C-alpha positions in Angstrom: 25.4 -33.9 -4.9 23.8 -34.3 -1.4 25.3 -31.0 -0.3 23.7 -29.2 -3.3 20.3 -30.6 -2.5 20.6 -29.7 1.2 21.7 -26.2 0.3 18.8 -25.8 -2.1 16.3 -27.1 0.5 17.7 -24.8 3.2 17.5 -21.8 0.8 13.9 -22.7 -0.1 13.0 -23.1 3.5 14.5 -19.7 4.5 12.7 -18.0 1.6 9.4 -19.6 2.6 9.8 -18.4 6.2 10.6 -14.9 5.0 7.5 -14.9 2.9 5.4 -16.0 5.8 6.8 -13.3 8.1 5.3 -10.6 5.9 1.9 -10.0 7.5 -0.8 -7.8 6.2 -1.0 -4.3 7.7 -3.6 -1.6 7.4 -2.3 1.6 6.0 -3.6 4.9 4.6 -3.7 4.9 0.8 -4.4 7.8 -1.5 -3.0 9.9 -4.4 0.6 10.8 -3.4 0.4 14.2 -5.2 -3.3 15.2 -4.4 -3.6 14.0 -0.8 -0.1 13.4 0.6 1.7 16.4 -1.1 4.4 14.3 -2.6 6.7 15.8 -5.3 8.9 14.3 -8.0 6.3 13.0 -10.4 3.7 14.7 -12.5 0.1 13.4 -12.6 -1.6 11.2 -10.0 0.1 8.1 -8.5 -0.9 5.7 -5.7 0.9 6.1 -2.4 0.6 4.7 1.1 1.4 6.3 4.4 3.2 4.1 6.9 4.3 5.4 10.3 3.6 8.9 9.1 5.8 8.7 5.9 4.3 8.5 2.4 5.7 6.1 -0.3 4.8 5.7 -3.9 3.5 2.2 -4.6 4.9 -0.4 -7.0 2.9 -3.6 -7.7 -0.5 -2.0 -8.3 -1.8 1.1 -10.0 -4.1 4.0 -8.9 -6.6 3.1 -11.6 -7.0 -0.5 -10.5 -9.0 0.5 -7.5 -11.9 2.6 -9.0 -12.1 6.1 -10.3 -9.4 8.1 -8.6 -11.3 11.3 -9.1 -14.6 10.1 -7.7 -15.8 11.5 -4.4 -14.3 8.5 -2.5 -11.4 8.0 -5.0 -7.8 8.3 -4.1 -7.4 11.9 -5.4 -10.4 13.1 -3.2 -10.0 11.0 -0.1 -7.5 9.1 2.0 -8.6 5.5 2.3 -7.6 2.5 4.3 -6.0 -0.5 2.6 -4.7 -3.9 3.8 -1.3 -4.4 2.2 1.6 -6.8 2.2 4.9 -5.7 0.9 8.1 -4.0 1.8 9.9 -0.7 1.4 12.6 -0.8 -1.2 14.5 2.2 -2.5 12.1 4.6 -0.8 9.1 3.0 -2.5 6.5 0.5 -1.2 6.6 -2.7 -3.2 3.2 -4.3 -2.8 2.8 -8.1 -3.1 -0.9 -7.6 -2.0 -3.1 -4.5 -2.0 -6.7 -4.7 -0.9 -8.7 -1.4 -0.6 -11.0 -1.6 2.4 -14.6 -0.5 2.2 -15.6 2.9 3.6 -17.2 3.0 6.9 -19.9 5.5 7.8 -17.6 7.6 9.9 -14.9 7.7 7.2 -16.8 10.5 5.5 -16.8 12.6 8.7 -13.9 14.5 10.2 -13.0 14.4 13.9 -15.7 16.8 15.1 -18.5 14.9 13.5 -19.2 17.3 10.6 -19.2 16.1 7.0 -16.4 17.4 4.8 
């Protein structure tokens, strides 16, 4: 019985450490089809771009973060989001997804002109 308890505590401890290791990261977030040119699904779906590669997102939905078709929505703009999660089966599985507020310069392109 003692061995079972020790194994259970070790397993719990390892899982707790793994959960703590997943730190928030800031990524680009947008509509996979409209902004990132992703194929394979019809309609509009939330995606994130990490290290230059886009992944559809599980764990949240494009419509949970405002009007996707508004001027600053995911189908019209690439936004920044703070996320926690992992890539599984070529998808980003989010355990946390926080859309970051727009900054003044987010509406400008690199040469200072408005889009």
